[in-house]
C-alpha positions in Angstrom: 83.0 113.5 91.1 83.3 116.7 93.4 86.5 119.6 93.4 89.7 117.5 94.1 93.0 118.3 95.3 95.3 116.2 93.3 98.6 115.6 95.6 101.6 115.6 94.0 104.9 116.9 94.6 104.5 120.1 92.3 100.8 120.5 94.3 98.9 120.5 91.1 95.6 121.5 91.8 92.6 120.8 89.5 89.1 120.3 89.4 88.8 116.9 88.1 84.9 116.8 87.2 84.0 119.5 86.0 86.0 119.6 82.6 84.8 116.3 82.0 80.9 116.9 82.7 81.5 119.5 80.1 83.1 117.6 77.7 80.6 114.8 78.3 77.7 117.3 77.5 79.4 118.6 74.4 79.6 115.1 73.6 76.1 113.9 74.0 74.6 117.3 72.9 76.9 118.0 69.5 78.5 114.4 68.9 82.1 114.1 67.9 84.9 116.6 69.4 88.9 117.3 67.9 91.7 116.4 70.4 94.5 118.1 68.9 97.7 116.0 69.5 101.0 118.5 71.3 103.4 116.1 69.7 104.4 118.1 66.9 103.5 121.8 68.8 105.8 124.4 69.3 107.6 123.4 72.7 109.4 126.3 73.0 106.3 128.2 73.8 104.4 125.0 75.4 101.7 127.2 77.8 100.8 129.8 74.5 100.6 126.7 72.3 98.0 125.6 75.0 96.3 128.7 75.3 95.9 129.3 71.7 94.4 126.0 71.2 91.8 126.4 73.9 91.3 129.9 72.1 90.8 128.0 68.7 87.6 125.5 70.8 90.1 122.6 71.6 87.3 120.5 74.2 90.3 118.6 75.9 94.1 118.0 74.8 96.1 114.8 74.0 99.6 114.2 75.5 101.7 111.0 74.2 104.4 110.0 76.6 106.7 107.3 74.6 109.7 106.3 76.5 111.6 105.0 73.7 111.2 101.4 74.8 107.5 100.2 74.6 107.6 102.2 71.2 110.5 103.6 69.1 110.2 107.3 70.0 111.3 109.3 73.0 108.9 112.2 73.7 108.4 113.8 77.3 106.9 112.7 80.6 105.6 113.6 83.5 107.3 117.5 83.8 105.4 118.3 80.3 102.2 116.8 81.8 102.8 118.6 84.8 103.5 122.1 82.4 100.1 120.9 80.8 98.0 120.5 83.1 98.7 123.9 84.8 98.2 125.8 81.5 95.1 123.9 80.7 91.8 124.9 81.8 90.2 121.5 79.4 90.5 118.2 79.9 93.9 116.0 79.6 94.1 113.2 78.0 97.7 111.0 78.5 98.3 108.1 76.1 100.7 106.3 78.0 103.2 104.6 75.5 105.5 102.8 77.6 107.0 99.7 79.2 105.4 98.8 82.5 102.8 101.4 82.5 101.0 100.1 85.9 104.1 101.8 87.8 103.2 105.1 86.9 99.3 105.4 86.7 99.5 107.3 90.4 102.2 109.6 89.3 100.4 110.9 86.0 96.8 110.6 87.6 98.2 113.0 90.8 99.7 115.4 88.0 96.1 115.9 87.0 95.3 114.0 83.5 91.5 113.5 83.3 91.7 110.1 81.1 95.0 108.3 81.0 94.9 105.9 78.2 96.9 102.8 78.6 97.7 99.9 75.7 96.6 96.3 76.0 99.9 95.1 74.3 101.4 96.5 77.5 99.9 95.3 79.9 100.1 92.3 82.3 96.8 92.3 83.5 94.7 94.9 81.9 91.7 94.9 84.3 93.5 95.4 87.5 95.6 98.5 85.9 91.9 100.0 84.6 90.4 99.6 87.8 93.6 101.2 89.2 93.5 104.2 87.3 89.6 104.7 88.2 90.2 104.2 92.2 92.6 107.5 91.1 90.3 109.4 89.8 91.0 109.4 86.0 88.7 108.2 83.3 90.4 104.0 81.9 91.2 104.1 78.7 92.8 101.1 77.0 94.0 101.4 73.7 94.9 98.6 70.8 97.5 98.9 68.0 96.5 98.2 64.5 97.4 94.7 64.6 96.1 94.0 67.5 92.8 91.9 67.3 89.5 92.8 69.4 89.9 90.0 70.8 92.4 91.7 73.1 90.6 94.3 74.5 87.1 92.4 74.7 87.5 90.7 77.7 87.9 94.7 79.7 85.3 96.1 77.7 83.4 96.5 81.5 85.5 97.7 83.0 86.9 100.8 80.3 85.5 104.1 80.0 86.6 104.2 76.4 88.9 102.5 73.8 91.0 104.3 71.6 91.5 102.2 68.7 94.7 103.4 67.0 94.7 103.9 63.2 98.4 104.2 63.0 101.8 102.3 64.8 101.9 104.3 68.3 105.5 106.4 68.6 105.5 108.5 65.4 103.4 111.3 63.7 102.4 112.2 60.2 101.5 108.5 59.7 99.1 107.3 57.0 95.9 106.2 58.2 95.3 102.2 58.3 91.7 101.9 57.3 91.4 98.6 59.7 90.4 101.4 62.8 87.2 102.0 60.7 86.1 98.3 61.1 87.0 98.2 64.9 85.0 100.7 65.8 82.4 99.6 64.0 82.8 96.3 65.9 83.1 98.1 68.9 80.0 99.8 68.6 78.1 97.4 67.9 79.8 95.3 70.9 78.7 98.4 73.0 74.6 98.3 71.8 74.8 95.2 72.4 76.1 94.8 76.0 74.3 98.3 76.8 78.1 99.6 77.3 78.3 103.5 77.4 82.4 103.5 76.9 83.6 106.2 74.4 85.3 105.2 71.6 88.5 107.3 70.1 90.7 107.1 67.3 94.6 108.4 66.7 96.2 108.8 64.2 96.3 109.7 60.7 93.2 112.0 60.5 92.3 114.2 57.9 89.5 116.2 56.6 89.5 112.8 54.3 89.5 110.2 57.0 87.4 112.5 59.5 83.9 111.3 58.6 84.5 107.9 57.9 85.9 107.1 61.9 83.2 109.3 63.1 80.1 107.6 61.2 81.7 104.4 62.1 81.6 105.2 65.8 84.9 107.4 66.8 83.6 110.5 69.3 86.8 111.2 70.5 89.1 112.3 67.5 92.8 112.9 68.2 94.4 114.6 65.5 98.2 115.5 65.3 99.5 117.6 62.2 96.1 118.3 60.8 95.7 120.8 63.7 99.0 121.2 64.7 100.4 122.3 61.0 97.8 124.8 59.9 97.8 128.2 60.7 94.8 128.4 61.9 93.9 126.1 64.7 90.4 127.3 64.7 89.8 126.8 61.6 90.7 123.3 61.5 89.3 122.3 64.5 85.9 123.8 63.3 86.7 121.7 60.0 87.2 118.2 61.4 84.3 118.6 63.9 81.7 119.6 61.5 83.0 116.5 58.8 82.5 114.2 61.6 79.3 115.4 63.4 77.7 115.8 59.9 78.7 111.8 59.2 78.0 110.4 62.7 
């Protein structure tokens, strides 16, 4: 993509292609990357938190948008996404855990989301939603919860830029890792190879120094980490340690 002006009421401007190109190059050259999730960060100093994460080597940032309906927890929405976009130089993944996400896709794309991730469980027409995201500019990723079988996403893999495998139930931070994610990642990696596809594999939930190796070995490339990074005193050390383990296992 070329440099693009993303229209919004707040006139958010973001060079869509370049940060994603850099992320892709890192994935292809070095292997899995850790995407710190901001859910547990200090929202009183949001811009500073983004700066700290980028200085620590974060290649992208993950934002969890929850509406209190699709999932029990209510977090943040467009105002925070806009603020993070203004502060961040790296790509941002906006993970929509909301009812009727189709109604908000254009808004989050306009605010500068580089990746828009939607849950198959919340979509009436997953293919149409993925195609809409792609037409708006962001990469289109499809997420599935631990209890959701792969058969729910398999028909739409040709329309995905990525699949996010949840290793915890969506809606809460700090949950224990569900090993069902490892089997799903392995199966998705096999499907990708069999089809000659190029969609990326992500994982979200319960990531630690104990679980990051197994998910990377199973095929995870975009590894979302919340407390394993944000609840440490040294973001750089935490990200480096997780990525080192992941890349050794991949």
